C-alpha positions in Angstrom: 18.6 30.1 59.3 16.2 32.6 57.5 13.6 34.7 58.9 10.7 36.5 56.9 9.0 39.6 58.9 7.3 40.9 56.2 5.4 39.8 52.6 7.1 37.6 50.0 5.8 36.2 47.1 6.9 32.5 47.5 10.2 31.1 49.2 12.4 28.2 48.4 14.7 27.3 51.1 17.9 26.1 49.7 21.3 24.7 50.9 23.2 25.8 53.2 20.0 27.2 55.2 18.1 24.5 56.4 15.6 26.4 58.7 13.0 29.2 57.6 11.3 31.2 60.5 8.3 33.1 59.7 7.4 35.7 62.4 3.9 37.1 63.6 4.2 39.9 60.8 5.5 37.4 58.3 3.5 36.5 55.3 4.2 34.0 52.4 1.8 34.0 49.6 1.8 33.1 45.7 3.9 29.8 45.3 4.0 29.3 49.1 7.0 27.7 51.0 9.1 25.2 49.1 12.5 23.1 49.9 15.2 22.1 47.4 14.8 18.1 46.7 17.8 17.0 48.3 17.5 18.8 51.7 16.0 17.9 55.1 14.3 21.5 56.1 12.4 22.9 59.0 9.9 25.3 58.7 8.7 26.9 61.8 6.0 29.6 61.4 4.1 31.9 63.5 2.9 33.8 60.9 0.5 33.2 57.7 1.4 31.2 54.4 -1.1 31.1 51.7 -0.1 29.3 48.6 -1.5 29.2 45.2 -0.7 25.2 44.9 0.4 23.7 48.1 0.9 25.8 51.4 4.5 24.1 52.2 6.0 21.4 50.0 8.9 19.9 51.2 10.8 17.0 49.1 13.6 15.6 51.3 13.3 13.0 54.4 13.3 14.1 57.6 11.7 17.7 57.2 9.5 19.4 59.6 6.7 21.8 59.5 5.5 24.0 62.9 2.5 26.1 62.4 2.5 28.2 65.5 2.9 27.6 69.3 1.1 27.5 72.4 2.0 31.1 72.6 0.9 31.7 68.9 -2.4 29.9 68.1 -3.4 32.6 65.0 -0.8 31.1 62.8 -1.9 29.8 59.9 -0.9 27.5 56.6 -3.3 27.7 53.4 -2.6 25.7 50.2 -5.4 25.4 47.3 -4.1 21.8 46.6 -2.7 21.0 50.2 -2.0 23.1 53.5 1.5 21.0 53.8 3.1 18.6 51.6 6.0 16.5 52.6 7.3 13.9 50.1 10.0 12.5 51.6 10.3 9.8 54.9 9.8 10.9 58.3 8.0 14.0 57.8 6.4 15.9 60.8 4.0 18.4 61.2 3.1 20.4 64.4 -0.1 22.5 64.5 -1.0 25.0 67.0 -2.7 27.2 64.9 -4.8 26.7 61.7 -4.2 24.6 58.4 -6.7 24.4 55.6 -6.9 23.5 51.9 -9.1 24.8 49.0 -10.3 22.0 47.1 -13.2 21.3 49.7 -15.7 18.5 48.1 -13.2 17.2 45.6 -11.8 14.4 48.1 -8.4 14.3 45.9 -6.1 16.3 48.1 -5.5 16.4 51.8 -4.9 19.3 53.8 -1.6 17.6 55.5 -0.1 14.7 53.3 2.9 12.7 54.5 3.5 10.4 51.5 6.2 8.6 52.8 4.8 8.1 56.6 5.5 10.4 59.3 3.9 12.2 62.3 1.1 14.9 62.5 0.5 16.5 66.3 -2.8 18.8 66.2 -2.6 21.2 69.5 -1.4 20.0 72.8 -3.0 19.9 76.3 -2.3 23.7 76.6 -3.9 24.2 73.1 -7.2 22.4 72.1 -8.0 25.0 70.0 -5.6 24.1 67.0 -7.5 23.2 63.8 -7.1 20.6 60.5 -9.7 21.5 58.0 -10.7 20.3 54.4 -12.0 17.8 52.3 -9.5 15.0 53.1 -7.8 16.1 56.5 -4.8 14.0 56.8 -2.9 11.7 54.4 0.0 9.7 55.7 2.0 6.9 54.0 0.4 6.9 50.5 3.4 5.5 49.1 5.1 4.2 51.8 5.9 4.2 55.7 3.8 4.4 58.8 2.3 7.1 60.7 0.7 9.0 64.0 -1.6 11.3 64.1 -1.9 12.9 67.7 -5.0 15.2 68.3 -5.7 17.6 71.2 -8.0 20.1 68.9 -10.0 19.3 66.1 -9.8 17.5 63.0 -12.7 18.2 60.1 -13.1 16.7 56.9 -16.1 16.9 54.5 -14.3 13.6 53.4 -11.8 11.5 54.8 -10.8 12.4 58.5 -7.4 10.2 58.3 -6.3 8.3 55.3 -5.0 5.8 54.6 -4.8 4.7 58.7 -8.1 3.3 60.2 -9.0 5.8 62.7 -8.2 3.3 65.4 -4.5 3.7 64.4 -4.6 7.1 65.3 -4.1 8.5 68.9 -6.7 10.6 69.8 -6.3 13.0 72.8 -9.2 16.0 73.9 -11.6 16.3 70.9 -12.7 13.7 68.5 -11.9 13.3 64.7 -15.0 14.2 62.7 -16.0 11.2 61.2 -16.0 11.0 57.5 -19.0 11.9 55.8 -18.8 9.2 53.0 -17.6 5.7 53.0 -14.3 4.6 52.8 -13.2 2.9 49.3 
C-alpha cells in the first residue's frame, strides 16, 4: 500500500502496490490518480483529488474507489472530464464526501463513469450529506455490464441523473435523485 500525506502532481498506481491511501492532509492534483491497465486497484481517499482530466481513472477489472468515510465527509474528488472513471468490469465507487466534474452543461461526461458495469453507493444511513454533482451524474454499463446505484445523499445533475439505467433500476434510500432537466434520448 502507498500512502499520500502531502501534495503530489498526479500519481500512477503500479504493481506490486495495489492500494493507494490518501490521508486527510493528502492532495493529488494535475493528471489525478491513474492505475496501470493490467491491475485491480483500490483508491481510498480521505483527502482531495483534483484532476485536469479525470480525477481517478482505473482501467483494470474489480477496481474500487472510496471517497471519505462517515468520519471524513470533507473528502473530495474533482475531474474536469470525469470525477471517477472505471473502465474494467465490476467497478465500485463509495462516496461519503463530494465528487464533481467540470464540464457542467456539456452532457457528454458523467461525474462517475463505470464503463463496464458495477456499483455506486452515495453516503450511508450515517452520512446523508454525500454529494455527486455535475452535468451527468452516473453512467453505468456504457459498453457492457449491469449496475446499481444506492443513494443516501444527493445526486444532482443538470442533464441526466443516472444513465443508461432507468431511474426505477436504481436503489434510492434517503433523499431522492434530482430528475433530469432534459428528456432522455
